[in-house]
C-alpha positions as CSV (number, residue, x, y, z in Angstrom):
1,X,77.7,59.5,-19.3
2,X,74.8,57.5,-17.8
3,X,75.2,54.9,-15.1
4,X,74.5,51.4,-16.1
5,X,71.5,49.7,-14.4
6,X,72.5,47.7,-11.3
7,X,71.6,44.4,-12.9
8,X,74.3,45.0,-15.6
9,X,77.1,45.5,-13.1
10,X,79.3,42.6,-12.5
11,X,78.9,41.0,-9.1
12,X,81.8,40.9,-6.7
13,X,82.9,37.5,-5.6
14,X,82.2,37.0,-1.9
15,X,84.6,35.3,0.4
16,X,82.9,32.2,1.6
17,X,82.5,31.8,5.3
18,X,81.8,28.5,6.9
19,X,81.2,25.1,5.3
20,X,79.4,25.0,2.0
21,X,76.0,23.3,1.8
22,X,74.1,22.0,-1.2
23,X,70.8,23.4,-2.4
24,X,69.0,20.2,-1.3
25,X,70.5,20.6,2.3
26,X,69.4,24.2,2.4
27,X,66.0,23.5,1.1
28,X,65.5,20.7,3.7
29,X,67.0,22.6,6.6
30,X,64.5,25.4,6.3
31,X,61.6,23.4,4.7
32,X,61.6,25.7,1.6
33,X,59.9,25.3,-1.7
34,X,62.0,24.8,-4.9
35,X,61.7,28.4,-6.2
36,X,62.4,30.2,-2.9
37,X,65.4,27.9,-2.1
38,X,66.9,28.3,-5.6
39,X,66.4,32.0,-5.5
40,X,68.1,32.5,-2.1
41,X,70.8,30.0,-2.8
42,X,71.7,31.6,-6.1
43,X,71.8,35.1,-4.7
44,X,73.6,34.4,-1.4
45,X,75.7,31.4,-2.3
46,X,76.4,28.1,-0.6
47,X,77.9,29.3,2.6
48,X,76.1,27.7,5.5
49,X,76.9,30.6,7.8
50,X,75.6,33.2,5.3
51,X,72.4,31.3,4.6
52,X,71.8,30.7,8.3
53,X,72.3,34.5,9.0
54,X,69.9,35.3,6.1
55,X,67.2,33.0,7.3
56,X,67.5,34.2,10.9
57,X,67.1,37.8,9.6
58,X,64.0,36.7,7.8
59,X,62.6,35.1,11.0
60,X,62.8,31.6,9.6
61,X,63.7,28.7,11.9
62,X,65.4,25.5,11.0
63,X,63.0,22.6,10.4
64,X,63.0,20.1,13.1
65,X,65.1,17.1,12.4
66,X,63.3,13.8,12.3
67,X,64.3,11.4,15.0
68,X,66.5,8.5,13.9
69,X,65.4,5.1,14.7
């Protein structure tokens, strides 16, 4: 019996940690392009904590917030 390729295996649902964020919020927070933001968001989910940990591991900092006024 052969093992099925990894991409055919069902993914396990992850328990979400922290507040969810939208794709638009994630994209803006890290100043990401459409493709990169969608890819990461799809693979790692909407958990703000998980996405922040991922981006820290990748060495990416949050984009500076524009001053209100």
